[in-house]
Each structure stands twice: as C-alpha cells, then as structure tokens.
C-alpha positions as CSV (number, residue, x, y, z in Angstrom):
1,M,0.0,-0.1,0.0
2,K,1.1,3.5,-0.6
3,T,-0.3,6.9,0.1
4,L,-2.2,8.6,-2.8
5,S,-1.3,11.9,-4.2
6,A,-3.9,14.8,-4.1
7,Y,-4.4,14.3,-7.9
8,E,-5.0,10.6,-7.4
9,C,-7.5,11.1,-4.6
10,S,-9.4,13.6,-6.8
11,Q,-9.8,10.9,-9.6
12,I,-11.6,8.5,-7.3
13,K,-15.2,8.3,-8.1
14,G,-17.9,6.5,-6.1
15,G,-20.8,4.9,-8.0
16,E,-21.3,1.6,-6.3
17,I,-24.3,2.7,-4.5
18,I,-26.2,3.8,-7.6
19,T,-25.4,0.3,-9.1
20,L,-26.4,-1.6,-6.1
21,T,-29.7,0.4,-5.8
22,A,-30.4,-0.3,-9.5
23,V,-29.8,-4.0,-9.1
24,M,-31.9,-4.3,-6.0
25,A,-34.8,-2.4,-7.7
26,V,-34.6,-4.9,-10.7
27,V,-34.7,-7.8,-8.3
28,I,-37.7,-6.4,-6.4
29,I,-39.6,-5.8,-9.7
30,A,-38.9,-9.3,-10.8
31,V,-40.2,-10.8,-7.6
32,M,-43.4,-8.7,-7.6
33,A,-43.9,-9.6,-11.4
34,V,-43.7,-13.3,-10.4
35,V,-46.3,-12.8,-7.6
36,V,-48.7,-10.8,-9.8
37,Y,-48.4,-13.5,-12.5
38,R,-49.2,-16.3,-10.1
39,L,-52.0,-14.3,-8.6
40,F,-53.7,-13.6,-12.0
41,M,-52.9,-16.8,-13.9
42,S,-53.9,-19.5,-11.3
43,K,-57.3,-20.3,-9.9
44,E,-56.0,-20.9,-6.4
45,G,-52.7,-21.0,-4.5
46,S,-50.5,-19.2,-2.1
47,T,-47.1,-17.4,-2.1
48,T,-44.7,-15.9,0.4
49,I,-42.5,-13.0,-0.5
50,P,-39.5,-11.8,1.3
51,G,-40.4,-9.9,4.5
52,G,-42.8,-12.4,5.6
53,F,-45.8,-11.4,3.5
54,K,-48.1,-14.3,2.7
55,F,-50.9,-14.4,0.1
56,T,-53.5,-17.0,-0.5
57,W,-56.2,-17.0,-3.1
58,E,-58.9,-19.5,-3.8
C-alpha cells in the first residue's frame, strides 16, 4: 500500500451505491412480477414474498 497523491485522490469516483440500488430495484420488480403473474394466472394458490408477507387466493 502507498499513500495517494492529491491528484489521485481527486480521481476516485464513487458509484457503487447507484449500481447496487439499481440491481436491488430490478430484483424487487422481478419478484413482484412473479407474484402478480401467479395471482392472476392461477385459480388458487399461495405465495410468500421476502419480508414475511403471505398471500393465499382461492
């Protein structure tokens, strides 16, 4: 390891949080799409989504 110069420090750009947020949003949308698909395309059933939410339809 070595100490960075002032110029090197100014070149560091953070963007991980935006990428992580975008990935999490896509995953949440995908999970909800599956729940909605199962809800509207089946006559009866149940599902559990992360967070402990349980849905049952008959």
